[in-house]
C-alpha positions in Angstrom: -6.9 5.2 -18.4 -6.3 3.6 -15.1 -3.5 5.3 -13.2 -2.0 4.9 -9.7 0.7 7.4 -8.6 2.5 7.0 -5.3 4.2 9.8 -3.5 5.6 10.6 0.0 8.6 8.3 0.2 12.0 9.4 1.5 14.7 8.9 4.1 13.7 8.7 7.8 15.4 7.6 11.0 14.3 4.5 12.8 11.3 5.3 15.0 10.2 8.1 12.6 7.0 8.5 10.5 6.0 9.0 6.9 2.8 9.3 5.0 2.5 7.7 1.6 -0.2 8.7 -0.8 -1.6 6.9 -3.8 -3.5 9.1 -6.2 -5.8 7.1 -8.4 -7.7 7.9 -11.7 -9.6 6.0 -14.3 -11.7 4.0 -11.8 -13.8 4.6 -8.7 -12.6 3.8 -5.2 -16.3 3.4 -4.3 -16.3 0.1 -6.3 -12.8 -1.2 -6.1 -10.3 -1.8 -3.4 -6.7 -0.8 -3.2 -3.7 -2.5 -1.7 -0.3 -1.3 -0.6 2.6 -3.6 -1.3 6.4 -3.3 -0.8 9.5 -4.9 -2.2 12.8 -4.8 -0.4 16.1 -5.3 -2.2 16.6 -9.0 -3.0 13.2 -10.0 -1.6 9.8 -10.9 -2.9 7.1 -8.3 -3.2 4.7 -8.6 -0.2 1.4 -7.2 0.9 1.3 -4.5 3.5 -2.2 -3.2 3.8 -5.5 -2.9 1.9 -9.0 -1.5 1.7 -11.3 -4.4 0.8 -13.5 -4.1 -2.3 -15.9 -6.6 -0.6 -16.7 -4.9 2.7 -14.5 -1.8 2.8 -12.6 -3.2 5.8 -9.0 -2.3 6.3 -6.4 -5.1 6.8 -2.8 -5.3 7.6 0.1 -7.8 7.4 1.4 -8.9 10.7 4.7 -7.1 10.2 3.0 -3.7 10.1 -0.1 -4.2 12.3 -0.3 -1.5 15.0 2.2 0.8 13.2 0.6 1.5 9.8 -2.8 2.9 9.0 -4.5 2.9 5.6 -7.2 5.5 4.9 -9.1 7.1 2.0 -8.9 10.8 1.5 -12.0 12.9 1.5 -11.4 13.5 -2.2 -12.2 9.8 -2.7 -9.4 9.5 -5.1 -6.4 9.2 -2.8 -5.4 6.4 -0.5 -2.9 7.2 2.3 -0.7 4.9 4.2 0.5 6.5 7.5 3.6 4.7 8.8 4.7 5.2 12.4 7.6 3.7 14.4 9.4 2.8 11.3 12.1 0.2 11.4 15.1 -0.5 9.1 13.3 -3.6 7.9 10.5 -1.4 6.5 13.0 -0.1 3.9 11.5 -1.0 0.5 9.9 0.4 -2.6 6.2 0.8 -1.8 3.6 0.3 -4.5 -0.2 0.7 -4.6 -2.3 -1.5 -6.8 -5.9 -2.4 -7.6 -7.6 -5.6 -8.7 -10.6 -5.2 -11.0 -11.4 -9.0 -10.8 -11.2 -9.5 -7.1 -10.4 -8.1 -3.7 -6.9 -6.7 -3.1 -7.0 -7.9 0.4 -6.8 -11.5 -0.9 -3.3 -10.7 -2.0 -2.3 -8.7 1.1 -3.5 -11.1 3.8 -5.3 -13.9 2.0 -2.4 -15.9 0.5 -3.2 -15.1 -3.1 -0.2 -14.0 -5.2 0.5 -10.3 -5.2 0.7 -10.5 -9.0 -3.0 -11.1 -9.2 -3.4 -7.3 -9.1 -4.3 -5.8 -12.4 -2.8 -2.3 -12.2 0.3 -1.0 -10.3 1.9 2.3 -9.7 5.6 2.9 -10.3 6.4 2.9 -6.6 8.0 5.2 -4.1 11.2 4.5 -2.1 11.2 4.4 1.7 14.5 4.2 3.4 14.7 3.8 7.2 18.1 4.4 8.7 19.2 2.8 12.0 
């Protein structure tokens, strides 16, 4: 069974930091990529960052570039998203997801719909106060 479970969300002040984690099971991160996505109240879900299934590169949306870092844990089951210099506009539910038929980075930065992803976690809420 494919599972993705996010953790690490919470309330933080503007300028603060958080680390989100995505624990995966039922598939191998050696063969598939993972993306982080977010959805703010009243807004469309959007891509944030990803590890490419094609070349293992990491990519970021323009809104988080230079502030967020995606990485794979040494356990090779967990993907982290380190978020620094958080802003109120980063407030959202954050989801991780994987695409068995393609590259998650296509949905994060490549213009493909985020709903091309095959499996999603339930999300973790990040709230940034001003």
